[in-house]
N, C-alpha and C positions, 0 to 999 in steps of 0.2 A: 523286483520280480522280473522286469524286462531283462536284467543282466543274466538271470538264471535261465530264462528262455533262450536268450542268444547263446549262452554257453552250451546248452544242450544241442542246439542246432549246429553249432560249430563242431562239437564232438561227434555228432552223427555224420556230418559231412566228412570229417577226417576218417571215421570208421569205414564209411562207404568207399572212400578213396583208397584206403589201405586194403580193403577186402576185394573190391570190385574194379579198381582202377580209377584214375583221375577223371575219366570221361564217363563215369557211371550215369550221369544225367542224360546221356544219349539213349539210355534204355538197354544197354548191353554191358556185360562185365568185360574185363580185359581179356577173358578167354572166349569171348563171343557168345556167351550165354545170355539169353533174353531175360530181362528183369521185369517182373510184374508185381509192383508194390501193393496194389489193391488185392491181388490174390493172397499175398502174404498177410494182409489185414484180416481177410475173412477166414483164412486157415488158422491164424493165431486166435481169433475170436472163437472158432470151433473148439480149439484146445481149452480155452477158458470155460466154455459151456460144459466140457467134459469133466471139469472140476466139481460139477454139481451132481447130485444123485438123481439124474433124470431118467435113467434106464429102468424100465419096468421089469426087466428080466434079470437084473444083476445088481448086487450091493444096494438093495432098495432102502435100507436103513442107514446108509453111510452118512457121515457128516461132511461138511465142507471145510477146506483149509483156506481161510480167508487170506492168510499171508501169501499162499501160493497163487490165489486168484489175483491179488494185487501185482504179483510178479508178471502174470500173464497180461494184465493191463499195460504194464510197462513195456512188454514185448510189442504190443500193438502200437504203442507210442513210437517206438523205434521206426516201424514201417510207415506210420502215418507221417512222421516228420520227413522221412525219406521221400515219400510220394510228393509232399508239398514243396520240398526243396528242388524238385524238378522244374517248378514253375516260378519260384520266388527266390531272391537272394535272402540270406539270413536276417538282415536288418528289417527289410520289409515284412518278412514272415513273422518276425517277433511282434510287430505291431498288430498283425492280423490275429495271431494266436491269443494275445492279451485280451482281445475282445470277448473271448469265449471261456476263459478260465473259470468264471463264476457261474457257468451254466448249471442249473439244478435239475434233479430228477425226482419224479413222483415215486419212483421205486427205490426202496431202501433194502439192501441185502442184509439179512441178520448177520451180526458178527459172530454169534454162536448159534449154530444150527440146532433146531428142535425138531422132534419127530413130526409135529403138526405142520412144520414149514413145507414138508413134502406136498401137502395139498395145494400149495401156492406156487409150485415150481414153474408153471407156465407163465405166471405173472412176473416172477423174478427173472426168468430167462428172456423175456420179451425185449428188454433194453439191449441185450447183447445180439439177439437175432435181428433187431433193427439195424445194428451196425453192420452185420453181415449182408443184409439186404442192400444197404446203401453202397457197400463196397463192390457189389455186383452190377451197379448201374454203369452203363457205358457213357460216361460224361466226365469232363474235366473242367467245366466252367467254374467261375468264381463262386456262384451260389452253391454249387455242388460241394466244392471244397469246404466252404463254411459249414455246410450241413454235416460233413464228416467231423469237423472240429467240434461242433456243438454236441453231437452225439457222443464223441469220445469223452468230453468233460462231464456230460451227464452220467456216463458210466463211472467215471472217477467218483462223482458225488454219490452214486448208488452204492459203491463199496466202501465209502468213507475214506477215500484216498485223497488227502489234501494235496495242494500244489507242492508244498514243501516236501511232503513224503514222496510224491511223484519224482521230484527233482533228485532227492537223495537216492531213491531206488534206481532211477535212471543212470546216475553217475556210477552206481555200483554195477549195474547190468552192462553198461558200456565198457567198463573195465573188464568185466567177465567175458564179454564178446571178443574184445581184443586179446585177452588172455587165451581164449579158446583158439583163435586163429593162429596165434604165435606158437601154440603147442600142438598144432597139427589137426585142427578140427576138420578142415576141408579134405585132408588126406585120410581121415578115418583113424588117426593115431591117438586122438585126444581121449582121455578117460573122463567121462562126465560124472561118474560116481566114485567117490573116494571114501574108503572105510565105511561103506554103507549109507553115505549121505550124498545127495546130488550137489553139484557145484553151486547151484543157486542157494542152497541151505548154508554152505560154507560162507558164501558171500554175505548173506544176511546176518549170520552170527558175528562176522567181523565188524559189520556196520553197527550192530547193536552194542558191541563192546567198545568200539572206538568211534564216538559220535562225530568228531570233527575230522575224520580221516579224509585225505585228498586222493586224487586220481592215482598218482604215482605210489603213494604209501599203500593203498589198497592192492594195487597190482603186485607190489613186493610181498605183501602179507599172503596173498594167494600163492605166490611162487614158493613161499616158505612151507606151506602145508600141502602143496600138490605132490603126489607120489610119482615124480618123474624119474 
């Protein structure tokens, strides 16, 4: 498990260096843009909440897409690791993270949404809103960082996202993020939807078909199907 944690941290460090410059830990991109990882965390968490039918005025009988929710959790993981890497080297951070992987939640999100689940929407969303609240706190001390980690892995438990699945989806999303950057995401040239499906869906479909695919192979498979 520690090897997988370390690999994810190293990949995130590499992605941040490629995207933002090697000095990204100083809080600015290579173009001088201010970085705020905690804002990224609460904005991604807000996107996750929007995957639920919480709106009383729109799509009130909609279902949830649990696979997409898990992808949103992985997006949060990207930013949480980035935030923590500002304060710790990957080896030390690996040890810290390993202490919280088994954190359990009292809230369990239904894998298949039923109409009656709408009545419990506030209960289900509480665990995500707690993450948003934590990310708004103006602190960076060790206890605070540990609180973020514990809450994150409680979220994983609540959506039935195992560590191994988190690892697999992270590798997939890390490849996808690099792929996006390489094909003009920052410049606005990247196509996020291909043949009616988002790139996240393409990535998941490849992962499902090829269970043991590695970083480079997944990148090349995306390149094959991308309408460039």
